C-alpha positions in Angstrom: 96.9 99.0 121.9 100.1 98.3 123.7 101.1 101.9 124.5 104.2 103.4 126.2 104.8 106.8 127.7 107.9 108.6 126.4 109.5 111.7 127.9 111.1 114.2 125.6 114.7 114.3 126.8 116.0 116.9 124.3 115.3 118.4 120.8 117.9 119.0 118.1 117.2 121.2 115.1 118.4 119.4 112.0 117.3 121.8 109.2 115.0 124.8 108.9 111.9 122.6 109.0 113.1 119.4 110.6 114.0 118.4 114.2 115.0 115.3 116.1 113.2 114.5 119.4 115.2 112.3 121.8 113.0 110.2 123.9 113.3 108.0 127.0 110.6 105.7 128.4 108.9 107.1 131.5 109.2 103.9 133.4 112.9 103.4 132.5 112.3 100.1 130.5 114.4 99.2 127.5 112.4 99.4 124.3 113.2 96.6 121.9 113.1 97.4 118.2 114.9 97.0 114.9 116.7 99.7 112.9 114.3 101.2 110.4 111.1 100.6 112.4 108.7 103.4 113.4 106.6 104.4 116.4 103.1 105.7 116.3 102.3 108.7 118.4 98.7 109.1 119.8 97.2 112.6 120.3 93.7 113.7 121.4 92.3 116.7 119.6 88.7 117.8 120.2 88.0 114.4 121.8 89.2 112.7 118.7 92.1 110.3 118.7 94.7 111.2 116.1 97.7 108.9 115.3 100.9 109.7 113.3 103.8 107.3 112.6 107.4 108.5 112.6 110.4 106.5 111.7 113.0 106.0 114.5 116.2 107.8 113.6 117.9 106.1 116.5 119.3 102.6 116.2 119.1 99.8 118.8 122.7 100.2 120.0 122.0 103.8 121.1 120.8 104.8 124.6 117.8 107.0 123.7 115.1 106.6 121.2 114.7 109.4 118.6 112.3 110.4 115.9 113.0 113.0 113.3 110.0 115.1 112.3 109.8 117.3 109.1 107.1 120.0 108.9 104.8 119.2 106.0 102.3 121.4 104.3 98.9 121.3 106.1 100.5 118.8 108.5 98.6 119.4 111.7 100.7 117.1 113.9 104.1 117.9 112.5 103.4 121.7 113.0 102.4 121.0 116.6 105.4 118.8 117.3 107.9 121.4 116.0 106.2 124.5 117.5 104.9 123.3 120.8 106.5 120.0 122.1 109.4 120.8 124.4 111.9 118.9 126.6 110.2 117.3 129.6 106.9 116.7 127.8 105.4 113.2 127.8 104.2 111.6 124.6 102.0 108.5 124.2 103.1 106.0 121.6 102.5 102.6 120.3 105.5 100.3 120.5 107.9 100.1 117.5 106.7 98.2 114.5 107.4 98.0 110.8 108.8 95.8 108.0 111.4 98.2 106.7 114.3 96.5 108.4 117.7 95.1 107.5 117.8 91.6 106.0 118.0 88.7 108.4 120.5 86.8 106.3 123.5 88.3 104.5 123.4 86.3 101.3 123.4 89.4 99.2 126.5 91.3 98.2 125.2 94.9 98.6 122.3 97.1 99.6 121.3 100.2 97.6 119.2 102.9 99.3 117.1 105.4 97.4 116.0 108.1 99.8 114.4 111.5 99.4 113.7 114.3 102.0 112.8 112.9 105.4 112.8 109.4 103.9 116.4 109.4 105.0 115.3 108.8 108.7 114.9 105.0 108.7 117.9 104.7 106.3 120.1 106.7 108.7 119.1 104.4 111.5 119.9 101.3 109.5 123.3 102.6 108.3 124.3 103.5 111.8 123.4 100.0 113.1 124.7 98.0 110.2 128.1 99.7 110.3 128.4 99.6 114.1 127.6 95.8 114.0 130.1 95.1 111.2 127.5 93.7 108.8 129.3 92.2 105.8 127.5 94.2 103.2 128.4 97.1 100.9 126.1 100.1 101.1 125.3 102.8 98.6 123.0 105.7 99.5 121.5 107.8 96.7 119.9 110.7 98.6 117.7 113.4 96.9 117.0 116.8 98.5 115.6 120.1 97.3 118.7 122.0 98.3 122.0 121.5 100.1 120.5 123.1 103.3 117.7 120.5 103.2 120.0 117.5 103.6 119.1 115.9 106.9 122.0 114.3 108.9 124.5 115.6 106.3 127.5 115.8 108.8 126.7 112.4 110.4 126.3 110.7 107.0 129.6 112.1 105.8 131.3 111.0 109.0 129.9 107.4 108.5 131.2 107.4 104.9 134.7 108.6 106.0 134.8 106.1 108.8 133.8 103.2 106.5 135.1 104.1 103.0 135.1 100.5 101.9 131.5 99.8 102.9 129.5 103.0 102.4 129.4 105.5 99.5 126.9 108.4 99.2 125.6 110.3 96.2 123.7 113.5 96.9 121.2 114.6 94.3 120.1 118.3 94.6 117.0 119.4 92.7 117.9 123.1 92.9 121.1 122.3 91.1 119.1 120.6 88.3 120.2 117.2 89.6 116.9 115.4 90.0 116.4 111.6 90.0 114.4 110.2 87.1 113.9 106.7 85.8 116.7 106.9 83.3 119.1 107.9 86.0 117.9 105.1 88.2 118.6 102.6 85.5 122.1 104.1 84.8 123.1 104.1 88.5 121.8 100.6 89.2 123.7 99.2 86.2 126.9 100.9 87.3 126.6 99.7 90.9 125.6 96.1 90.1 127.2 95.4 86.8 123.9 94.0 85.8 123.8 91.4 88.5 120.6 92.4 90.3 120.1 89.2 92.2 123.0 90.1 94.5 121.5 93.4 95.5 118.7 94.5 97.8 117.0 97.9 97.1 115.5 100.0 99.9 113.3 102.9 98.9 111.9 105.6 101.2 110.5 109.0 100.3 107.4 110.6 98.8 104.9 108.3 97.1 105.5 109.4 93.5 109.3 109.2 94.0 109.0 105.6 95.3 106.6 104.6 92.6 109.0 105.9 89.9 111.9 104.0 91.3 109.9 100.8 91.8 108.6 100.9 88.2 112.2 101.5 86.9 113.5 98.6 88.9 110.7 96.3 87.7 111.4 97.4 84.1 115.0 96.4 84.5 114.1 93.0 85.7 114.8 93.3 89.4 112.8 90.7 91.4 110.0 92.1 93.6 111.5 90.3 96.6 114.7 92.4 96.3 112.7 95.7 96.7 111.8 97.1 100.1 109.9 100.3 100.6 108.6 102.5 103.5 105.8 104.9 103.2 103.5 106.8 105.6 102.0 109.1 103.0 98.3 108.4 102.4 98.1 109.2 98.7 98.2 105.5 97.8 96.9 104.1 94.5 93.7 102.1 95.2 94.0 98.4 94.5 91.0 97.1 92.6 89.4 94.3 94.6 88.5 91.0 92.9 84.9 91.4 94.3 82.8 94.5 94.7 81.2 93.5 98.0 82.5 91.9 101.1 79.7 90.0 102.9 79.8 89.5 106.7 82.0 86.7 108.2 83.0 85.4 111.6 86.7 85.3 112.3 89.1 84.5 115.2 91.9 86.8 116.4 94.8 85.8 118.6 96.3 88.8 120.3 98.5 88.9 123.5 97.7 85.4 124.5 93.9 86.1 124.2 91.5 84.7 121.6 88.6 86.8 120.3 85.6 85.7 118.2 84.6 88.5 116.0 81.9 89.3 113.4 83.2 91.4 110.6 80.3 93.3 109.1 79.5 93.9 105.4 82.4 95.8 103.7 84.1 96.3 107.1 87.8 95.8 107.4 89.1 93.5 110.1 90.6 96.5 111.9 87.3 98.5 111.8 85.4 95.5 113.2 88.0 94.9 116.0 88.1 98.5 117.1 84.3 98.7 117.1 84.3 95.7 119.5 87.0 97.3 121.8 89.7 94.9 120.6 92.7 97.2 120.5 94.6 96.0 117.4 97.7 98.1 116.5 97.2 100.5 113.6 98.4 103.8 112.2 97.5 104.9 108.6 94.4 102.8 108.1 95.0 102.9 104.3 97.5 100.1 103.6 100.4 102.6 103.5 102.3 101.4 106.5 102.7 98.1 108.3 101.6 98.9 111.9 98.6 96.6 111.6 100.6 93.8 110.1 99.4 90.3 111.1 99.3 86.7 109.8 96.3 84.8 108.5 96.9 81.2 109.6 93.6 79.8 108.4 91.0 80.8 105.8 91.3 83.6 103.2 91.7 87.4 103.5 91.7 89.8 100.7 93.8 92.9 101.2 92.1 95.6 99.2 95.0 98.1 99.3 98.7 97.4 100.0 101.8 99.4 99.7 104.1 97.5 102.1 103.7 93.8 101.9 105.9 92.0 99.4 104.7 89.1 97.3 106.6 86.7 99.6 104.9 88.2 102.6 101.5 87.6 101.1 102.4 84.1 100.0 103.3 83.4 103.6 99.9 84.6 104.8 100.8 88.0 106.1 98.0 90.7 105.8 97.1 94.2 106.7 94.1 94.3 108.9 93.3 98.0 108.0 92.4 97.0 104.4 91.9 93.3 104.9 88.5 91.6 104.5 87.7 88.0 105.4 86.4 85.9 102.5 85.1 83.0 104.6 84.2 82.0 108.2 87.4 80.0 108.7 89.7 83.0 109.0 92.2 83.0 111.9 94.3 86.1 112.4 97.4 86.0 114.7 99.7 88.8 115.9 103.2 88.2 117.0 
């Protein structure tokens, strides 16, 4: 894996259970990334490698990288980060990756964000960057939190809204005040914001899996095209996708990574990632369950079946993009290439 060493420059407490870690590369290099991407931290615990992905709360125009970490129940790494990591410590990370980024072209009229809890982190990074760069889009943020004290980046978000009143509007939904998002509210808000013209709008969703699933179902029910919906998820409680076949026989494949070619035998019912790591081919990865896009690659020849997928859009898959962590070759002609 293409790893980097990051030194913790400082730590800022955001809420009672959330903190931002400001990071600088140990060798002083400039890290290239897009607003909304994530980095994957690598830890060793009892001789076992543990990885966790965290969205970057910084944007490319800012000097330091930053990740914002929320303590989760039974979250071994988030507890460790918040309780033990301090300024001056060095963290090992995989370089930024991810598909939850701003659109390359500005053919759409507006972008609507649905965010809950720490799902605000990549959204915050995107809003900072888009508004600083003067992107010609109108933005609406619908942000759900348990209570007003749980709103992450509240002051910064309000400042962005005040500084760009014609481009950004924010609606806070507070569960403790009986103001919880549901499918009927999604439909009402979207109709108000779009006047029923869904093709002109992109929808970005980030939060707990049930929250994202509810919004996605509501948007599909309303007739929003799948290509207009983008989502980010690191939670591993994904819904299994039934494979079209019950057994994946062994196949030989080729992998192109960092200007090197590898011939690889993928064993019976092995994923491409499992086979590569078994043969010391250090492909990028994080969740290993199809819930993030760290292992994102392109199949340029042959056929690959992705058994579980929560991040690739239909257009991505039509263009040959796959997830190696849940991808299985279906023939001996498969060629996988990493950018």
